[in-house]
C-alpha positions as CSV (number, residue, x, y, z in Angstrom):
1,X,-37.7,87.5,1.6
2,X,-39.1,84.5,-0.1
3,X,-40.2,86.7,-3.0
4,X,-36.7,88.3,-3.3
5,X,-34.7,85.0,-3.7
6,X,-36.1,84.0,-7.1
7,X,-35.3,87.5,-8.5
8,X,-31.7,87.5,-7.3
9,X,-30.9,83.9,-8.4
10,X,-32.8,83.6,-11.6
11,X,-33.7,87.0,-13.1
12,X,-31.2,89.5,-11.8
13,X,-28.0,90.4,-13.6
14,X,-26.7,92.3,-10.6
15,X,-24.4,90.7,-8.1
16,X,-26.2,89.8,-4.9
17,X,-24.8,91.4,-1.7
18,X,-22.5,89.3,0.5
19,X,-24.8,89.8,3.4
20,X,-27.7,88.2,1.5
21,X,-25.7,85.2,0.4
22,X,-24.5,84.6,3.9
23,X,-28.1,84.2,4.9
24,X,-28.5,81.1,2.7
25,X,-28.3,77.9,4.5
26,X,-25.2,75.7,4.2
27,X,-27.3,72.8,2.9
28,X,-28.7,75.0,0.1
29,X,-25.2,76.1,-1.0
30,X,-23.9,72.6,-1.0
31,X,-26.9,71.4,-3.0
32,X,-26.2,74.1,-5.6
33,X,-22.6,73.2,-5.9
34,X,-23.4,69.5,-6.2
35,X,-26.0,70.0,-8.9
36,X,-23.7,72.2,-11.0
37,X,-20.9,69.6,-10.7
38,X,-23.3,66.8,-11.9
39,X,-24.4,69.0,-14.8
40,X,-20.8,69.8,-15.8
41,X,-19.7,66.1,-15.7
42,X,-22.7,64.9,-17.7
43,X,-22.1,67.6,-20.3
44,X,-18.5,66.6,-20.7
45,X,-19.4,62.9,-21.0
46,X,-21.9,63.7,-23.7
47,X,-19.5,65.7,-25.8
48,X,-17.8,62.7,-27.5
49,X,-21.2,61.2,-28.4
50,X,-22.4,64.5,-29.8
51,X,-19.4,65.1,-32.0
52,X,-18.8,61.5,-33.0
53,X,-22.4,60.6,-34.0
54,X,-22.2,61.6,-37.6
55,X,-18.6,60.2,-38.3
56,X,-19.7,56.8,-36.7
57,X,-22.8,56.7,-38.8
58,X,-20.8,57.4,-41.9
59,X,-18.2,54.8,-41.0
60,X,-20.9,52.2,-40.4
61,X,-22.5,53.0,-43.7
62,X,-19.2,52.7,-45.5
63,X,-18.6,49.3,-44.0
64,X,-22.0,48.1,-45.1
65,X,-21.3,49.4,-48.6
66,X,-18.0,47.6,-48.6
67,X,-19.6,44.3,-47.6
68,X,-22.3,44.7,-50.2
69,X,-19.7,45.3,-52.9
70,X,-17.7,42.2,-51.8
71,X,-20.8,40.1,-52.0
72,X,-21.8,41.5,-55.3
73,X,-18.4,40.7,-56.7
74,X,-18.7,37.1,-55.6
75,X,-22.2,36.9,-57.2
76,X,-20.9,38.3,-60.5
77,X,-17.9,35.9,-60.5
78,X,-20.2,32.9,-60.0
79,X,-22.6,34.1,-62.7
80,X,-19.8,34.7,-65.2
81,X,-18.0,31.4,-64.6
82,X,-20.6,28.7,-63.6
83,X,-21.7,28.0,-67.2
84,X,-18.1,26.8,-67.9
85,X,-18.3,24.1,-65.2
86,X,-19.7,20.7,-65.9
87,X,-20.8,17.7,-63.8
88,X,-19.6,14.3,-64.6
89,X,-21.2,10.9,-63.8
90,X,-19.4,7.6,-64.3
91,X,-22.0,5.0,-65.1
92,X,-21.9,1.3,-65.8
93,X,-24.3,0.2,-68.6
94,X,-25.8,-3.3,-68.6
95,X,-26.2,-5.0,-72.0
96,X,-24.8,-2.1,-74.1
97,X,-25.7,-2.1,-77.8
98,X,-23.0,-1.4,-80.3
99,X,-23.5,2.0,-81.8
100,X,-26.6,2.7,-79.7
101,X,-26.1,5.5,-77.2
102,X,-29.7,5.6,-76.1
103,X,-29.0,3.3,-73.3
104,X,-27.1,6.2,-71.7
105,X,-30.5,7.8,-70.9
106,X,-32.2,4.8,-69.5
107,X,-32.0,4.6,-65.7
108,X,-32.9,0.9,-65.6
109,X,-29.8,0.1,-67.7
110,X,-27.2,2.1,-65.8
111,X,-25.6,2.3,-62.4
112,X,-23.9,5.4,-61.2
113,X,-20.4,4.5,-59.8
114,X,-19.0,7.9,-59.2
115,X,-19.3,11.7,-59.7
116,X,-16.9,14.5,-60.4
117,X,-16.5,17.9,-62.0
118,X,-14.8,19.4,-65.0
119,X,-14.7,22.6,-67.1
120,X,-15.1,23.5,-70.7
121,X,-11.7,24.0,-72.3
122,X,-12.7,25.2,-75.8
123,X,-15.5,25.6,-78.3
124,X,-14.7,22.2,-79.8
125,X,-16.3,20.5,-76.8
126,X,-13.1,19.4,-74.9
127,X,-13.7,19.0,-71.2
128,X,-10.8,19.0,-68.7
129,X,-11.1,16.9,-65.5
130,X,-9.0,14.7,-63.2
131,X,-7.9,11.3,-64.4
132,X,-9.1,9.7,-61.2
133,X,-12.6,11.0,-62.0
134,X,-12.7,8.9,-65.3
135,X,-10.2,6.2,-64.3
136,X,-12.9,3.4,-64.7
137,X,-13.6,4.6,-68.2
138,X,-9.9,4.7,-69.0
139,X,-9.3,1.1,-67.8
140,X,-12.6,-0.4,-69.1
141,X,-11.9,-3.4,-71.2
142,X,-15.5,-4.7,-71.5
143,X,-17.2,-1.6,-72.9
144,X,-19.5,-1.2,-70.0
145,X,-18.4,2.2,-68.7
146,X,-19.8,5.5,-69.9
147,X,-19.4,9.1,-68.8
148,X,-22.4,11.4,-68.6
149,X,-21.5,15.1,-68.9
150,X,-24.1,17.7,-67.6
151,X,-23.6,21.1,-69.1
152,X,-25.4,24.4,-69.1
153,X,-26.4,25.9,-72.4
154,X,-26.6,29.6,-73.3
155,X,-30.1,29.6,-71.7
156,X,-28.8,28.1,-68.5
157,X,-30.7,24.8,-69.3
158,X,-29.1,21.5,-68.4
159,X,-28.1,19.3,-71.4
160,X,-26.7,15.8,-71.0
161,X,-24.1,14.4,-73.4
162,X,-21.8,11.4,-73.4
163,X,-18.2,12.3,-72.8
164,X,-15.7,10.4,-75.0
165,X,-12.2,10.0,-73.5
166,X,-9.7,11.7,-75.7
167,X,-6.6,11.3,-73.5
168,X,-5.3,11.1,-70.0
169,X,-2.1,11.5,-68.0
170,X,-2.2,9.6,-64.7
171,X,1.1,11.1,-63.6
172,X,-0.5,14.6,-63.5
173,X,-4.0,13.3,-62.7
174,X,-5.4,15.0,-65.8
175,X,-7.8,13.8,-68.5
176,X,-9.7,15.2,-71.4
177,X,-13.2,14.3,-72.5
178,X,-15.0,15.5,-75.6
179,X,-18.7,16.1,-76.0
180,X,-20.7,16.5,-79.2
181,X,-22.2,20.0,-78.7
182,X,-22.6,23.0,-80.9
183,X,-19.9,25.6,-80.1
184,X,-22.5,28.3,-79.5
185,X,-23.9,26.3,-76.6
186,X,-20.5,26.1,-74.9
187,X,-18.8,28.7,-72.8
188,X,-15.1,27.9,-72.4
189,X,-13.5,28.9,-69.1
190,X,-11.0,31.8,-69.0
191,X,-7.6,30.2,-68.5
192,X,-5.3,32.2,-66.2
193,X,-1.8,31.7,-64.9
194,X,-0.4,30.2,-61.7
195,X,3.2,31.4,-61.7
196,X,2.5,34.7,-60.1
197,X,0.1,33.6,-57.4
198,X,0.6,34.8,-53.9
199,X,-0.4,33.3,-50.5
200,X,-3.4,35.1,-49.2
201,X,-4.9,35.8,-52.6
202,X,-8.6,35.2,-52.8
203,X,-9.9,32.2,-54.8
204,X,-13.2,30.4,-55.5
205,X,-14.0,26.7,-56.2
206,X,-17.0,25.7,-58.3
207,X,-18.0,22.0,-58.6
208,X,-20.5,19.3,-57.6
209,X,-19.8,18.1,-54.1
210,X,-21.9,15.1,-53.2
211,X,-23.8,15.6,-56.4
212,X,-25.0,19.2,-55.7
213,X,-24.3,20.8,-59.0
214,X,-22.7,24.2,-59.3
215,X,-21.7,24.7,-55.7
216,X,-19.5,27.7,-54.9
217,X,-17.0,27.8,-52.1
218,X,-14.6,30.6,-51.3
219,X,-11.3,30.9,-49.6
220,X,-7.7,32.0,-50.1
221,X,-4.5,30.6,-51.5
222,X,-3.1,29.0,-48.3
223,X,0.2,27.7,-49.7
224,X,2.2,27.2,-52.9
225,X,4.7,24.7,-54.2
226,X,3.1,21.7,-52.4
227,X,3.6,18.1,-53.3
228,X,0.7,15.7,-53.6
229,X,0.5,12.0,-54.8
230,X,-0.8,11.1,-58.3
231,X,-2.8,8.0,-59.3
232,X,0.4,6.7,-61.0
233,X,2.3,6.9,-57.7
234,X,4.5,9.8,-58.8
235,X,4.3,13.1,-56.9
236,X,2.7,16.1,-58.5
237,X,4.9,19.1,-57.6
238,X,3.9,22.7,-57.4
239,X,0.3,22.1,-56.2
240,X,-1.8,25.0,-54.9
241,X,-3.1,24.7,-51.3
242,X,-6.4,26.4,-50.5
243,X,-8.9,26.5,-47.7
244,X,-11.8,26.8,-50.2
245,X,-13.8,23.7,-49.5
246,X,-13.1,20.8,-51.8
247,X,-15.3,17.7,-51.1
248,X,-16.1,14.4,-52.9
249,X,-17.4,15.4,-56.3
250,X,-15.4,18.6,-56.6
251,X,-12.5,16.8,-58.2
252,X,-11.8,18.1,-61.7
253,X,-13.5,21.5,-61.2
254,X,-11.8,24.8,-61.5
255,X,-10.1,26.9,-58.9
256,X,-10.8,30.5,-59.9
257,X,-9.1,33.8,-59.0
258,X,-10.8,37.2,-58.4
259,X,-10.9,38.0,-62.1
260,X,-12.7,34.8,-63.1
261,X,-9.6,33.1,-64.5
262,X,-8.9,29.4,-63.8
263,X,-5.7,29.1,-61.8
264,X,-5.9,25.4,-60.9
265,X,-7.8,22.1,-61.2
266,X,-9.3,21.0,-57.8
267,X,-7.9,17.6,-57.0
268,X,-7.5,16.5,-53.4
269,X,-8.2,17.2,-49.8
270,X,-6.9,15.9,-46.5
271,X,-9.8,14.1,-44.9
272,X,-10.8,11.3,-42.5
273,X,-10.7,8.0,-44.3
274,X,-14.1,7.2,-45.9
275,X,-15.8,10.6,-45.1
276,X,-14.8,12.6,-48.2
277,X,-15.3,15.8,-46.3
278,X,-13.0,18.7,-46.6
279,X,-10.6,19.4,-43.8
280,X,-9.7,22.9,-44.9
281,X,-6.4,21.6,-46.4
282,X,-7.2,21.2,-50.1
283,X,-5.1,21.1,-53.2
284,X,-5.3,22.0,-56.9
285,X,-3.1,21.2,-59.9
286,X,-1.6,24.5,-61.0
287,X,-3.0,25.8,-64.3
288,X,0.4,26.3,-65.9
289,X,1.0,22.5,-65.7
290,X,-2.5,22.0,-67.1
291,X,-1.8,24.3,-70.0
292,X,1.3,22.3,-70.9
293,X,-0.5,18.9,-70.7
294,X,-4.0,19.3,-72.1
295,X,-3.0,20.5,-75.7
296,X,-0.8,17.4,-76.0
297,X,-3.6,15.1,-74.9
298,X,-6.0,16.8,-77.4
299,X,-3.6,16.4,-80.3
300,X,-1.9,13.1,-79.5
301,X,-4.1,11.4,-77.0
302,X,-2.7,9.2,-74.3
303,X,1.0,8.4,-74.5
304,X,2.1,4.7,-74.4
305,X,3.8,5.2,-71.1
306,X,0.5,6.3,-69.5
307,X,-1.6,3.5,-70.9
308,X,-2.4,0.5,-68.6
């Protein structure tokens, strides 16, 4: 009988007789039913994994591609715009010589008193920055203050020039410097518009926080129509709020949209007194206000009402 059982259970296509099945022990039948149930449950459980393997793999690959595209977009934006951003150093020169600018390059004759950022406005060498970045130069009555402007030329090499103050408006915290550089070596920033900005729109800030040149931070437009104080005491209305980090040294640098256009001038951040560190609540002067102010300063200089 032991030789018959394998043929009936495994090989035979005929139905075994009832009398033969009745001879199987109860334990054997229970074991067969239990094994078949386990096999059925395991198969059902594996079905979703089998049918979802390829869609999940494709989904994961699509997400990776999307992240890579987003990163590549940020890289391209930085590469396309960073040459338009400058670093500004305020220095006090000891024993300046009339008509001699060589003292600007002698470390032993100067003391750095502050740093900031700015961006190239045009091929004529005009640089836009915040008034509070160059306020010591604007109020200098002894001729000891100088502004060093660090630019990138067409070969991405750093060149240093003295920035001459053309005009400023303390009420809007804006100022214009001019550097003597060939137009071919300058890359003016692309000027955008701020009237159609939307909260949630992506933005980037490029500047020189704590002296680290050409630093990129990213974020979104967090709010619009904000009001911030100006150096003159009057409020600046319509400011852009962003969570893109703005730290000490970022002031005067550009706030840029996803197309590489300047939408604001980075100006202020809420911070603990004395730290200069960004709190995530940062502000920029809207570029539409800058577009109204800068051409006037270039042509007419500082108005009498803004002079101290």
